N, C-alpha and C positions, 0 to 999 in steps of 0.2 A: 503494500500499499504506499508506504514513503517512495520507493520507486517509480510507482505509478505518480504521485501527487508531484513531484518534480517535474517529471513530463508534462502531465497532462492537466494540471491545475490551469487555470485560465489567469489567476492574476499573476501567479509566477510568468506566465509564457508574456502577458503584458510588460512585466518588469525587463524582462529579457528583451522584449523588442526598443525599451526604451533604451537598455545601453546598446544595442546595434543601432540604434538612431543616435547617438552621441558616437558612436565608432565612425559612423559616414560623416559626421561633422568633420571628426577629426582628421580624414582625410580631407576635407575642406579646408579647413584651417593648415595644414602642413602643406597645399598645392603651394603657397606663396612662396615655398622655398623651392620648386620645383621650376625647372626652364620653361616659359612659355614662348612659344613659335605662333607667328602671325602671319597670313600674308593681304596684301591689300591691294586691289587694283581701282582705276579711277579712270575715266573718259571725258575729256574737256572738249568744248566744240564752241567755236564763236562765228559769227556773219554778221558783217556790218551793212544792212541794206537788204533791199529782197534780192537784188541780184549781186550782193558781192559776196568775195570770194568765202567758202568756209575754212575756218583754220580747224582742225581738231588734232588731239593728242591723246594717244593712252599711253598710262602710266601704271606702274607693278614696284610694289616693294615687298621685301621676307625679311620680317622683322624679327630679332631673337633677343628675348629679355630673360634676365634671372637675377632675383635675390642671393648675393654671395652669403653673406652673413648678418647677423644682427649682433648688437652689444648694449649693455647697460640694463637697465630694467626686465623684467619679462613683459613680451608684449601683451596687451589686453587681450590677443585673441585667443593667447596660450592658457592665459590665469583664466578666461571664461571657461575654456574646454576642461580644463582639471575641474572646475566648481560643476559643472554639468556632469562630466564622470562620476566623479566623486560623490555627487548625491543618488545619480542612477545605480550605481553599485550598492551603495548602503541602504537605499530603498528594497532593491531587490533581497538584500539580505535578512531586512526587517520581515519582508513578506514570507523569506523560505520557513525563519522562525514561527511566524504566525500560524503558517499553513500548517507547518509539520506537528506540531505541538497541537494543533485542532486534530489533525489525522490519528494523532498518537491516542487523544483524549476518546474520540467519537470511537475507534477499533476497540479499546478496552472496555468503554460501557455497553457496547454491544456486546462483549464476553461476558460481563458483569450482567447483563438483562438476561442472558444463556441462561448462567446458575439462579439467578433469582426466580423465574418462569418455572426450574425445575422443582426448586423448594417451594415454589406456592402449587405446583402440581400435586407435590407429596401431600403438601398439608392439606389440599382438597382433597386427595383422595383417604386419607385420613379421616376426614371429618365426612366424607361418603358412609365410611365403613359406621361411623357412631351412627349418621342419619337411618341408616338401615337399622341398626340394633333398635334406636328409638321408634322406628316406625314398627318393629314387630313387638316393642313393649306394649307400644298405644294401641293396637291390633287385638293385645291381651288384656288391654284395661292396667298395663302394669305402669305406665307414664303418660303424661296428661297431652293432650293436644298442643299445649305451650310447649313442654319440653320438644315434642317433635318440630313445629316450628321452628323455635331456637336452633336445634339440630341443621334444620334447611337452611336457616339464615346465614350461619355459618360457611355450608358449603359455597353459597352464592356469593358470599363477601369474597371468598377465594377467587371464584370466578372472576370478579367484577375485578379483581387487581391482577389477575393473570392477563387479561384483556387489555389493561390499561399498561400492562409492560410490553405486551405485544405490539402495540401501537406506536408506543415510545420507541421500539427496538426498530420499529417498520420507517419512524421519521430520522434515526439516527442512519440507518443503513442508506436512506436517500441523500442525507446529509453527505456521509460519507462519498459515495458515485460522485456526488459534483466536486468533491477536493479534491478528486481524483480525476476529475475528467472525464468519467463515463456517462453514459447516457442513464438519464434518471431513471429507473425502472426495470435496471438491466439486473439480473439475478448475483449476486453475493454472499458469500458464506464464511464471514471471521473464523480464522482458529485458532487454537492455544491458550493460554492461562496468562495472569498478571505476574511478572516476574519481580522479584524482591527488587529495590532502587539500591543499589552496591554502591554509592557515591556520598561519602561523608560529607559534612557540611565543610569543612575548612576548602576540601577537593571541589565542592561545587561553587565556590567564592571564587576560588581560583580560575575555574571554566568560565564564570559569567563575565567576571574582569577581563578576560583574553576575548570574549565574545561579543560583550555587549555594542549594540552599534551605534549608539551615541557616544561612547568612550572613542570608538576607531575614527569616527569622522571628526570630534572634536582634535584628536589627536593628529588629524591629519590638517586640520585648518589651523592650532598650535606651529607645525612644519610650516606650512603655508604664511602665516604673518610672521613667524621667523625671517624667512625670507624677504618679506615686506621691508623690516624693520633694516637688516643689511642692505638693501638698496636706497635705503635713504643716501646713502655717501654719494649717491650719482648726482642725487638732487643739486649739489656744488659743483660738478664739472661742467665746461663749459659749453655751452650748445654750440654745435660746428655743424656748419652747411656747405656743402662744394658740391659742383658741377664743374666737370672738364669731359673735353671730347675733341674727335678728329671728325670731319667730313671731307670728302674730294669730289663730291657732288654725286657719286653713284654708291659708294660705301662711308658709312657711318660705324661710330662707335664711341661710346661714354659711359662713363662712371659717375657716381651720384653717392652723396650722403646724407641723407634727411632724418629729421625725426617726427616719429606718428608717438602722442602722447607723451611716456618717457622713454621710448627706445628709439635707438639709433640703426638706420638699416643701410648696408652697402647693396647697391642695386647697379647691376652693366646689363648695356643695350647694344645690340649691335645690329644695325641696317644695310641692306644689298638693293640697291634698282635693279630691277630686270628690265627696264626698257632700255631696248639694246639701240635708241637714240644718243643715249648718253656714256657710249662704250668710249668713245675717242674722246678724251678731256685731258689735258694738259696737266704736267705735274703739280706745276706751279698753282695748280685750282684747288689745291687742298690748303683746308683752313682749319686753326687751332683754336680752342678755347678753355679758358679755366676761371672758374669763379667761387672765392675761398671767403668764408665769414665766420668769425667766431665771436660768439658773445660771452664775457664773462661775469656770472653774479658778484657784485660786491657787497651791496646791502639792500634788501628788500624788505625790510621793515620787519624780520625775523618770522618770516612763513615759513620758512624752511625748520627753523628750530621750533614753532610749533607745531607743522605737520610733522616733525619726530617726535616730538611728545605725545602727540596722538594716538601716533602706530604704537610705542611702547605701552603707552596706557591700556590699547586693545589688546597688546598681548599678555598682557599682565590678567587682563579679565579674561582670556582663554584659558591661562593656566588655570586661576581659581576654579573655574566654571570646570574645568578637568576634574581637579582634586574632589570637588562637590560630588561630582560623579561618579567618581569611584567611590567615594564614601554613601553616597545613595544607592548603588546598585548593592554592594557588601548588607547593608542595611535591609533593602526590600530582600535579596537572597537568605539572607538567615531566617528573617519575619518568616518567608514563602516556604524554610525548611523545618520549622518550628511548627506551623500550620500543619505543613503534610504529616507530622510526627503526631501531630496532636489526633487530628481523623485517623491516621493509623490506629491510635492506641484508642480511641475511640469505637471504634468497627471489631476491634478484638474484644472488648470488654462488652459491648453489647451483644456480639456472638453469644458469650455467654448468659447474658442478661435472656435471649430468646432460648437458649437449652432450658435454665430452669422454669422461665413462663410457660413453656411446652411441656414440661412435666408437671408442673402443679395443675395443667388444665385437665392432664391425661389422669392425673388422682381423682380430682373435684367429679368429673366424669362420671369414674369407676365408681365413685363414692354417690351419684346419682342415680347409677343403674342398682344400685343397692340399695337405694330408699334412704342414705344416709348424709347426703349433701344438702349443705346449706344453698337456696336459690339464691339468696342476696350474694354470697361469698363466689358461688358458680360465675356469676355474670360478671363481678369485680376481675377474676382471674381470668376470664375470658378476653375482657378486654384490655386489661394489662397485656397479654399476649399479642395480640392483636396490633397494641402499640408498640411493644417493643420488636414485634418483626419489621414496622413501618421504621421506625428508627433503625433499623441495620440498614436496611435497604438503603435509605436517606444517608447513613454514614460511610457506607461503600461507595455510593456514588461523590460522595463528600472529596474522600479519599483520593479517587482517581483525579477530579478535578483539580485538586491540589496540587497531587502530582506535576501535572501538565502545566497549571501555573508556575509550577518550579523550573519545568524543561524551558519551557520560552523565555521566562529570566536569563536559565544559563545558555540558551540556544543550542540545546542539548537533546539528542537525538542517538541511540546505539549503534 
């Protein structure tokens, strides 16, 4: 079921598509560092007057462009891409933990309901035997009609509970089918039994701290903010702009340095005219050009100092948040672990309560057959048995739900 959910669950499929979407965007972002080749063609025509001569010209050019490298702070496109990929990956991880813990919970609830239905059926069979005895005693005028009707009510009560458990199990099976991505209504029959939870509390905390989504996300945010703080020194670097190249009429080449946001880029471009009319050009027709400009910041009213203080404050906020997340995860895991142990102990003790209540009911029913039972006491014992059995089944379901909650906090599936 776990493997089927990883493959077929539609929430997980959607989250994976989001990751693929970001990977596709990554190709777009990285394309700026790849060669760009284009071909341009043009046709110019000029005619003066209605009978004038038509002067036309066909031109074409092959252009090659490429960004050689970048320096300075990381490009805004790269930062955005990392943010999108980080969010998509951790969203998928969050979905995996949620879906798999729910699959585990529903699967074991179905197994538990099989056991509970079997116990209810055994209880119903015993009450049917008692009903037959009471019916026979009523026919012989050894028991009252009220005794016989009460015995029938006991059977009907168990039938009602069995029907309720069967409907609940049906709903759980339908939910399990949806979780694993199979058609609703398909046949499914889980098998097995609940294995003991073998992870101790300290190990559960270690697993949760290593796998918690928010801790992982904020750890990467911390690394990203540390990079931002380190890159503040680039704010004191001079702004440089360079444009240089050569052109002989048919061939051209240029190198430029410019700044976009906070990142400098070095670009190269080369062009080749394919127009045959321009093949015979004199060598002295080549032209060179170069333009360099540098702006050195001396004083700007403390804007750079304030920006650096701002980024460092954000860094400290993330560090504080990360420490609080560690403490919060450990607190929730330890509380969930204790809640699971509490439910397990309650179920164990309640099982003994049911055994005692059942035995007391059998004793009082036997005394009733002998005409020695107190009717008021028998009714109290009967009600106590039904209540104890209901509490047991609720405690068993609570234990599975609390263990599933702990597994969700840990991101843990065997």
